N, CA, C and O atoms as CSV, one atom per row, in Angstrom:
chain,resi,resn,atom,element,x,y,z
A,1,MET,N,N,-27.807,138.399,-115.536
A,1,MET,CA,C,-26.740,137.484,-115.930
A,1,MET,C,C,-27.146,136.066,-115.542
A,1,MET,O,O,-27.522,135.805,-114.399
A,2,ALA,N,N,-27.066,135.173,-116.492
A,2,ALA,CA,C,-27.388,133.779,-116.222
A,2,ALA,C,C,-26.142,133.064,-115.713
A,2,ALA,O,O,-25.018,133.418,-116.068
A,3,ASN,N,N,-26.357,132.053,-114.876
A,3,ASN,CA,C,-25.235,131.276,-114.351
A,3,ASN,C,C,-24.500,130.526,-115.451
A,3,ASN,O,O,-23.358,130.105,-115.267
A,4,SER,N,N,-25.158,130.358,-116.600
A,4,SER,CA,C,-24.548,129.604,-117.681
A,4,SER,C,C,-23.693,130.478,-118.602
A,4,SER,O,O,-23.120,129.974,-119.568
A,5,ASP,N,N,-23.600,131.786,-118.314
A,5,ASP,CA,C,-22.757,132.643,-119.143
A,5,ASP,C,C,-21.312,132.158,-119.071
A,5,ASP,O,O,-20.805,131.887,-117.982
A,6,PRO,N,N,-20.642,132.046,-120.226
A,6,PRO,CA,C,-19.233,131.653,-120.195
A,6,PRO,C,C,-18.397,132.756,-119.537
A,6,PRO,O,O,-18.810,133.914,-119.491
A,7,ILE,N,N,-17.240,132.388,-119.040
A,7,ILE,CA,C,-16.340,133.331,-118.386
A,7,ILE,C,C,-15.200,133.672,-119.351
A,7,ILE,O,O,-14.598,132.779,-119.948
A,8,CYS,N,N,-14.915,134.939,-119.497
A,8,CYS,CA,C,-13.798,135.384,-120.336
A,8,CYS,C,C,-12.496,134.953,-119.650
A,8,CYS,O,O,-12.240,135.372,-118.521
A,9,PRO,N,N,-11.672,134.130,-120.300
A,9,PRO,CA,C,-10.445,133.669,-119.653
A,9,PRO,C,C,-9.405,134.778,-119.480
A,9,PRO,O,O,-8.440,134.611,-118.735
A,10,LEU,N,N,-9.596,135.896,-120.157
A,10,LEU,CA,C,-8.633,136.987,-120.033
A,10,LEU,C,C,-8.954,137.879,-118.831
A,10,LEU,O,O,-8.073,138.167,-118.021
A,11,CYS,N,N,-10.221,138.319,-118.712
A,11,CYS,CA,C,-10.573,139.253,-117.632
A,11,CYS,C,C,-11.355,138.594,-116.496
A,11,CYS,O,O,-11.598,139.224,-115.467
A,12,ASP,N,N,-11.749,137.340,-116.674
A,12,ASP,CA,C,-12.468,136.570,-115.648
A,12,ASP,C,C,-13.873,137.087,-115.355
A,12,ASP,O,O,-14.433,136.780,-114.303
A,13,ARG,N,N,-14.453,137.869,-116.274
A,13,ARG,CA,C,-15.840,138.326,-116.098
A,13,ARG,C,C,-16.757,137.464,-116.968
A,13,ARG,O,O,-16.330,136.955,-118.004
A,14,PRO,N,N,-18.019,137.298,-116.549
A,14,PRO,CA,C,-18.969,136.556,-117.393
A,14,PRO,C,C,-19.185,137.273,-118.724
A,14,PRO,O,O,-19.162,138.502,-118.790
A,15,ILE,N,N,-19.395,136.496,-119.776
A,15,ILE,CA,C,-19.661,137.044,-121.101
A,15,ILE,C,C,-21.157,136.917,-121.374
A,15,ILE,O,O,-21.641,135.806,-121.591
A,16,PRO,N,N,-21.912,138.033,-121.370
A,16,PRO,CA,C,-23.342,137.957,-121.668
A,16,PRO,C,C,-23.574,137.434,-123.087
A,16,PRO,O,O,-22.716,137.578,-123.958
A,17,GLU,N,N,-24.725,136.834,-123.306
A,17,GLU,CA,C,-25.061,136.282,-124.613
A,17,GLU,C,C,-24.908,137.346,-125.695
A,17,GLU,O,O,-25.373,138.476,-125.539
A,18,GLY,N,N,-24.264,136.980,-126.775
A,18,GLY,CA,C,-24.077,137.884,-127.896
A,18,GLY,C,C,-22.926,138.865,-127.741
A,18,GLY,O,O,-22.696,139.684,-128.631
A,19,ARG,N,N,-22.202,138.803,-126.636
A,19,ARG,CA,C,-21.104,139.747,-126.390
A,19,ARG,C,C,-19.732,139.083,-126.506
A,19,ARG,O,O,-18.716,139.703,-126.194
A,20,GLY,N,N,-19.697,137.837,-126.948
A,20,GLY,CA,C,-18.435,137.121,-127.048
A,20,GLY,C,C,-17.821,137.217,-128.427
A,20,GLY,O,O,-18.508,137.491,-129.411
A,21,SER,N,N,-16.524,136.988,-128.489
A,21,SER,CA,C,-15.771,137.033,-129.741
A,21,SER,C,C,-14.711,135.939,-129.688
A,21,SER,O,O,-13.978,135.828,-128.706
A,22,LEU,N,N,-14.631,135.142,-130.732
A,22,LEU,CA,C,-13.699,134.019,-130.771
A,22,LEU,C,C,-12.303,134.491,-131.183
A,22,LEU,O,O,-12.132,135.100,-132.238
A,23,HIS,N,N,-11.316,134.204,-130.345
A,23,HIS,CA,C,-9.930,134.607,-130.609
A,23,HIS,C,C,-9.091,133.368,-130.905
A,23,HIS,O,O,-9.069,132.417,-130.124
A,24,HIS,N,N,-8.402,133.391,-132.045
A,24,HIS,CA,C,-7.460,132.326,-132.380
A,24,HIS,C,C,-6.162,132.609,-131.640
A,24,HIS,O,O,-5.552,133.658,-131.848
A,25,LEU,N,N,-5.731,131.696,-130.783
A,25,LEU,CA,C,-4.515,131.915,-130.004
A,25,LEU,C,C,-3.297,132.067,-130.911
A,25,LEU,O,O,-2.386,132.835,-130.603
A,26,ILE,N,N,-3.277,131.354,-132.004
A,26,ILE,CA,C,-2.282,131.582,-133.055
A,26,ILE,C,C,-3.071,132.132,-134.241
A,26,ILE,O,O,-3.965,131.456,-134.749
A,27,PRO,N,N,-2.755,133.342,-134.687
A,27,PRO,CA,C,-3.544,133.950,-135.772
A,27,PRO,C,C,-3.652,133.040,-136.991
A,27,PRO,O,O,-2.712,132.326,-137.340
A,28,LYS,N,N,-4.816,133.083,-137.626
A,28,LYS,CA,C,-5.052,132.255,-138.806
A,28,LYS,C,C,-4.008,132.515,-139.879
A,28,LYS,O,O,-3.559,131.586,-140.551
A,29,LEU,N,N,-3.619,133.778,-140.043
A,29,LEU,CA,C,-2.625,134.125,-141.062
A,29,LEU,C,C,-1.228,133.610,-140.735
A,29,LEU,O,O,-0.346,133.606,-141.593
A,30,LYS,N,N,-1.029,133.179,-139.501
A,30,LYS,CA,C,0.277,132.669,-139.066
A,30,LYS,C,C,0.222,131.168,-138.782
A,30,LYS,O,O,1.033,130.652,-138.013
A,31,GLY,N,N,-0.723,130.471,-139.395
A,31,GLY,CA,C,-0.792,129.022,-139.267
A,31,GLY,C,C,-1.774,128.514,-138.221
A,31,GLY,O,O,-1.792,127.319,-137.926
A,32,GLY,N,N,-2.582,129.390,-137.658
A,32,GLY,CA,C,-3.493,128.999,-136.592
A,32,GLY,C,C,-4.878,128.571,-137.041
A,32,GLY,O,O,-5.734,128.294,-136.201
A,33,LYS,N,N,-5.122,128.510,-138.358
A,33,LYS,CA,C,-6.438,128.079,-138.834
A,33,LYS,C,C,-6.688,126.658,-138.359
A,33,LYS,O,O,-5.887,125.760,-138.621
A,34,GLY,N,N,-7.795,126.455,-137.662
A,34,GLY,CA,C,-8.097,125.142,-137.108
A,34,GLY,C,C,-7.415,124.894,-135.775
A,34,GLY,O,O,-7.581,123.830,-135.178
A,35,GLY,N,N,-6.643,125.878,-135.302
A,35,GLY,CA,C,-5.939,125.745,-134.025
A,35,GLY,C,C,-6.824,126.150,-132.859
A,35,GLY,O,O,-8.016,126.399,-133.044
A,36,PRO,N,N,-6.259,126.218,-131.666
A,36,PRO,CA,C,-7.045,126.519,-130.467
A,36,PRO,C,C,-7.613,127.938,-130.486
A,36,PRO,O,O,-6.967,128.881,-130.942
A,37,THR,N,N,-8.840,128.059,-129.977
A,37,THR,CA,C,-9.510,129.350,-129.870
A,37,THR,C,C,-10.048,129.506,-128.454
A,37,THR,O,O,-10.238,128.523,-127.737
A,38,VAL,N,N,-10.292,130.751,-128.061
A,38,VAL,CA,C,-10.924,131.049,-126.778
A,38,VAL,C,C,-12.009,132.092,-127.020
A,38,VAL,O,O,-11.876,132.957,-127.886
A,39,LEU,N,N,-13.083,131.996,-126.242
A,39,LEU,CA,C,-14.162,132.972,-126.313
A,39,LEU,C,C,-13.852,134.098,-125.335
A,39,LEU,O,O,-13.696,133.866,-124.136
A,40,LEU,N,N,-13.763,135.322,-125.859
A,40,LEU,CA,C,-13.431,136.499,-125.059
A,40,LEU,C,C,-14.548,137.533,-125.183
A,40,LEU,O,O,-15.378,137.458,-126.089
A,41,HIS,N,N,-14.561,138.505,-124.257
A,41,HIS,CA,C,-15.405,139.682,-124.465
A,41,HIS,C,C,-14.933,140.363,-125.746
A,41,HIS,O,O,-13.747,140.319,-126.075
A,42,GLN,N,N,-15.849,140.988,-126.463
A,42,GLN,CA,C,-15.459,141.714,-127.666
A,42,GLN,C,C,-14.417,142.779,-127.342
A,42,GLN,O,O,-13.452,142.946,-128.088
A,43,ILE,N,N,-14.601,143.503,-126.235
A,43,ILE,CA,C,-13.671,144.573,-125.874
A,43,ILE,C,C,-12.284,144.018,-125.548
A,43,ILE,O,O,-11.275,144.649,-125.863
A,44,CYS,N,N,-12.228,142.852,-124.924
A,44,CYS,CA,C,-10.932,142.223,-124.625
A,44,CYS,C,C,-10.242,141.803,-125.923
A,44,CYS,O,O,-9.039,141.999,-126.089
A,45,HIS,N,N,-11.015,141.225,-126.835
A,45,HIS,CA,C,-10.476,140.776,-128.120
A,45,HIS,C,C,-9.944,141.964,-128.912
A,45,HIS,O,O,-8.855,141.894,-129.480
A,46,LYS,N,N,-10.705,143.048,-128.952
A,46,LYS,CA,C,-10.264,144.233,-129.691
A,46,LYS,C,C,-8.987,144.819,-129.100
A,46,LYS,O,O,-8.113,145.279,-129.834
A,47,GLU,N,N,-8.883,144.800,-127.783
A,47,GLU,CA,C,-7.684,145.339,-127.138
A,47,GLU,C,C,-6.449,144.517,-127.501
A,47,GLU,O,O,-5.373,145.079,-127.704
A,48,ILE,N,N,-6.591,143.206,-127.583
A,48,ILE,CA,C,-5.471,142.347,-127.979
A,48,ILE,C,C,-4.955,142.772,-129.348
A,48,ILE,O,O,-3.753,142.957,-129.538
A,49,HIS,N,N,-5.881,142.925,-130.306
A,49,HIS,CA,C,-5.469,143.238,-131.674
A,49,HIS,C,C,-5.065,144.700,-131.845
A,49,HIS,O,O,-4.363,145.034,-132.800
A,50,ALA,N,N,-5.493,145.572,-130.942
A,50,ALA,CA,C,-5.028,146.963,-130.963
A,50,ALA,C,C,-3.624,147.065,-130.391
A,50,ALA,O,O,-2.912,148.034,-130.655
A,51,THR,N,N,-3.224,146.077,-129.615
A,51,THR,CA,C,-1.942,146.112,-128.902
A,51,THR,C,C,-0.842,145.348,-129.625
A,51,THR,O,O,0.297,145.811,-129.687
A,52,LEU,N,N,-1.171,144.191,-130.167
A,52,LEU,CA,C,-0.155,143.277,-130.694
A,52,LEU,C,C,-0.333,142.995,-132.178
A,52,LEU,O,O,-1.453,142.959,-132.687
A,53,THR,N,N,0.782,142.796,-132.862
A,53,THR,CA,C,0.730,142.405,-134.271
A,53,THR,C,C,0.433,140.899,-134.359
A,53,THR,O,O,0.525,140.170,-133.371
A,54,GLU,N,N,0.078,140.468,-135.557
A,54,GLU,CA,C,-0.156,139.033,-135.780
A,54,GLU,C,C,1.117,138.243,-135.481
A,54,GLU,O,O,1.060,137.163,-134.892
A,55,ALA,N,N,2.260,138.783,-135.887
A,55,ALA,CA,C,3.539,138.092,-135.645
A,55,ALA,C,C,3.823,137.982,-134.149
A,55,ALA,O,O,4.255,136.930,-133.678
A,56,GLU,N,N,3.583,139.063,-133.397
A,56,GLU,CA,C,3.804,139.023,-131.947
A,56,GLU,C,C,2.877,138.017,-131.288
A,56,GLU,O,O,3.284,137.287,-130.384
A,57,LEU,N,N,1.622,137.979,-131.746
A,57,LEU,CA,C,0.666,137.014,-131.193
A,57,LEU,C,C,1.137,135.591,-131.452
A,57,LEU,O,O,1.112,134.758,-130.545
A,58,ALA,N,N,1.562,135.304,-132.666
A,58,ALA,CA,C,1.988,133.952,-133.019
A,58,ALA,C,C,3.258,133.551,-132.273
A,58,ALA,O,O,3.386,132.416,-131.812
A,59,ARG,N,N,4.194,134.488,-132.158
A,59,ARG,CA,C,5.509,134.178,-131.603
A,59,ARG,C,C,5.532,134.173,-130.077
A,59,ARG,O,O,6.045,133.235,-129.467
A,60,ASP,N,N,4.975,135.220,-129.457
A,60,ASP,CA,C,5.192,135.418,-128.021
A,60,ASP,C,C,3.926,135.427,-127.160
A,60,ASP,O,O,4.010,135.251,-125.945
A,61,PHE,N,N,2.768,135.625,-127.766
A,61,PHE,CA,C,1.545,135.807,-126.980
A,61,PHE,C,C,0.439,134.867,-127.456
A,61,PHE,O,O,-0.685,135.294,-127.721
A,62,ASN,N,N,0.779,133.565,-127.561
A,62,ASN,CA,C,-0.165,132.587,-128.105
A,62,ASN,C,C,-0.857,131.752,-127.027
A,62,ASN,O,O,-1.288,130.627,-127.280
A,63,SER,N,N,-0.957,132.322,-125.816
A,63,SER,CA,C,-1.751,131.698,-124.751
A,63,SER,C,C,-2.355,132.811,-123.910
A,63,SER,O,O,-1.876,133.944,-123.927
A,64,VAL,N,N,-3.410,132.481,-123.173
A,64,VAL,CA,C,-4.042,133.464,-122.302
A,64,VAL,C,C,-3.044,133.937,-121.244
A,64,VAL,O,O,-2.969,135.130,-120.952
A,65,ASP,N,N,-2.285,133.012,-120.675
A,65,ASP,CA,C,-1.296,133.392,-119.657
A,65,ASP,C,C,-0.273,134.376,-120.218
A,65,ASP,O,O,0.089,135.345,-119.550
A,66,ALA,N,N,0.189,134.132,-121.435
A,66,ALA,CA,C,1.164,135.036,-122.054
A,66,ALA,C,C,0.536,136.403,-122.322
A,66,ALA,O,O,1.170,137.432,-122.089
A,67,LEU,N,N,-0.696,136.418,-122.808
A,67,LEU,CA,C,-1.375,137.696,-123.067
A,67,LEU,C,C,-1.470,138.537,-121.788
A,67,LEU,O,O,-1.301,139.755,-121.820
A,68,ARG,N,N,-1.739,137.872,-120.677
A,68,ARG,CA,C,-1.877,138.586,-119.399
A,68,ARG,C,C,-0.573,139.218,-118.929
A,68,ARG,O,O,-0.599,140.095,-118.066
A,69,THR,N,N,0.568,138.797,-119.473
A,69,THR,CA,C,1.854,139.354,-119.048
A,69,THR,C,C,2.223,140.636,-119.786
A,69,THR,O,O,3.114,141.361,-119.344
A,70,HIS,N,N,1.561,140.928,-120.897
A,70,HIS,CA,C,1.910,142.124,-121.666
A,70,HIS,C,C,1.530,143.374,-120.866
A,70,HIS,O,O,0.404,143.460,-120.376
A,71,PRO,N,N,2.443,144.348,-120.721
A,71,PRO,CA,C,2.167,145.512,-119.863
A,71,PRO,C,C,0.893,146.275,-120.218
A,71,PRO,O,O,0.117,146.622,-119.327
A,72,ARG,N,N,0.665,146.543,-121.508
A,72,ARG,CA,C,-0.552,147.278,-121.886
A,72,ARG,C,C,-1.799,146.452,-121.601
A,72,ARG,O,O,-2.795,146.986,-121.111
A,73,LEU,N,N,-1.757,145.159,-121.901
A,73,LEU,CA,C,-2.927,144.314,-121.641
A,73,LEU,C,C,-3.168,144.169,-120.143
A,73,LEU,O,O,-4.318,144.140,-119.704
A,74,ARG,N,N,-2.112,144.080,-119.361
A,74,ARG,CA,C,-2.262,143.988,-117.900
A,74,ARG,C,C,-2.958,145.243,-117.363
A,74,ARG,O,O,-3.851,145.149,-116.521
A,75,LYS,N,N,-2.553,146.400,-117.848
A,75,LYS,CA,C,-3.179,147.662,-117.434
A,75,LYS,C,C,-4.648,147.699,-117.870
A,75,LYS,O,O,-5.515,148.109,-117.097
A,76,PHE,N,N,-4.927,147.274,-119.102
A,76,PHE,CA,C,-6.294,147.208,-119.604
A,76,PHE,C,C,-7.152,146.276,-118.742
A,76,PHE,O,O,-8.283,146.615,-118.391
A,77,LEU,N,N,-6.610,145.103,-118.404
A,77,LEU,CA,C,-7.365,144.134,-117.610
A,77,LEU,C,C,-7.678,144.679,-116.223
A,77,LEU,O,O,-8.776,144.466,-115.709
A,78,ASP,N,N,-6.725,145.381,-115.612
A,78,ASP,CA,C,-6.999,146.011,-114.315
A,78,ASP,C,C,-8.155,146.998,-114.431
A,78,ASP,O,O,-8.977,147.109,-113.522
A,79,TRP,N,N,-8.215,147.705,-115.540
A,79,TRP,CA,C,-9.269,148.701,-115.782
A,79,TRP,C,C,-10.619,148.037,-116.076
A,79,TRP,O,O,-11.635,148.394,-115.478
A,80,VAL,N,N,-10.623,147.071,-117.000
A,80,VAL,CA,C,-11.895,146.503,-117.462
A,80,VAL,C,C,-12.545,145.603,-116.411
A,80,VAL,O,O,-13.765,145.443,-116.413
A,81,ARG,N,N,-11.763,145.025,-115.530
A,81,ARG,CA,C,-12.327,144.156,-114.488
A,81,ARG,C,C,-13.247,144.923,-113.543
A,81,ARG,O,O,-14.072,144.318,-112.859
A,82,LYS,N,N,-13.115,146.235,-113.498
A,82,LYS,CA,C,-13.973,147.072,-112.644
A,82,LYS,C,C,-15.283,147.420,-113.340
A,82,LYS,O,O,-16.142,148.070,-112.744
A,83,ARG,N,N,-15.446,147.004,-114.576
A,83,ARG,CA,C,-16.646,147.303,-115.360
A,83,ARG,C,C,-17.604,146.122,-115.311
A,83,ARG,O,O,-17.180,144.983,-115.112
A,84,PRO,N,N,-18.917,146.394,-115.494
A,84,PRO,CA,C,-19.884,145.280,-115.527
A,84,PRO,C,C,-19.643,144.392,-116.755
A,84,PRO,O,O,-19.077,144.850,-117.748
A,85,PRO,N,N,-20.070,143.124,-116.690
A,85,PRO,CA,C,-19.813,142.191,-117.797
A,85,PRO,C,C,-20.333,142.678,-119.150
A,85,PRO,O,O,-19.738,142.374,-120.183
A,86,GLU,N,N,-21.441,143.431,-119.154
A,86,GLU,CA,C,-22.020,143.876,-120.425
A,86,GLU,C,C,-21.383,145.163,-120.946
A,86,GLU,O,O,-21.769,145.662,-122.003
A,87,PHE,N,N,-20.395,145.709,-120.201
A,87,PHE,CA,C,-19.732,146.949,-120.603
A,87,PHE,C,C,-19.081,146.799,-121.962
A,87,PHE,O,O,-18.432,145.793,-122.250
A,88,HIS,N,N,-19.263,147.814,-122.794
A,88,HIS,CA,C,-18.645,147.826,-124.118
A,88,HIS,C,C,-18.338,149.268,-124.478
A,88,HIS,O,O,-19.162,150.155,-124.256
A,89,SER,N,N,-17.185,149.502,-125.018
A,89,SER,CA,C,-16.839,150.834,-125.491
A,89,SER,C,C,-15.781,150.686,-126.566
A,89,SER,O,O,-15.321,149.586,-126.872
A,90,ARG,N,N,-15.417,151.804,-127.121
A,90,ARG,CA,C,-14.287,151.786,-128.051
A,90,ARG,C,C,-13.042,151.413,-127.246
A,90,ARG,O,O,-12.982,151.647,-126.039
A,91,VAL,N,N,-12.080,150.849,-127.903
A,91,VAL,CA,C,-10.844,150.473,-127.236
A,91,VAL,C,C,-10.144,151.753,-126.799
A,91,VAL,O,O,-9.863,152.617,-127.630
A,92,PRO,N,N,-9.852,151.889,-125.477
A,92,PRO,CA,C,-9.216,153.114,-124.995
A,92,PRO,C,C,-7.743,153.187,-125.377
A,92,PRO,O,O,-7.103,152.163,-125.617
A,93,GLY,N,N,-7.222,154.381,-125.429
A,93,GLY,CA,C,-5.805,154.565,-125.677
A,93,GLY,C,C,-5.446,154.498,-127.152
A,93,GLY,O,O,-6.293,154.228,-128.004
A,94,LYS,N,N,-4.182,154.748,-127.435
A,94,LYS,CA,C,-3.706,154.733,-128.815
A,94,LYS,C,C,-3.592,153.304,-129.315
A,94,LYS,O,O,-3.256,152.381,-128.574
A,95,ARG,N,N,-3.886,153.157,-130.602
A,95,ARG,CA,C,-3.665,151.862,-131.247
A,95,ARG,C,C,-2.187,151.755,-131.617
A,95,ARG,O,O,-1.512,152.764,-131.820
A,96,ARG,N,N,-1.702,150.536,-131.701
A,96,ARG,CA,C,-0.302,150.339,-132.083
A,96,ARG,C,C,-0.126,150.768,-133.524
A,96,ARG,O,O,-1.094,150.793,-134.285
A,97,GLY,N,N,1.080,151.101,-133.907
A,97,GLY,CA,C,1.377,151.422,-135.297
A,97,GLY,C,C,1.304,150.184,-136.160
A,97,GLY,O,O,1.625,149.091,-135.693
A,98,ARG,N,N,0.900,150.321,-137.373
A,98,ARG,CA,C,0.788,149.169,-138.282
A,98,ARG,C,C,2.026,149.074,-139.159
A,98,ARG,O,O,2.126,148.173,-139.992
């Protein structure tokens, strides 16, 4: 791990090169095109979208602090923080209904 690796603002672990994913804090489909983005681990980004709808993201979870308050995401973050920065797997648990 290089000291220059960016830190995932959601789980606070370094993001190894090529393992990051850009998350629009307000979904593009809900008016967030060109809006603020954050670089997250791919697994963290996938968990967000497995947990929340675009409408929920736009309305109630449009900041890192807000995302951290969601019960499922909080449980996920407690779990993933124990994994090495390069850890990657399928998103655990059931996906939300569409």
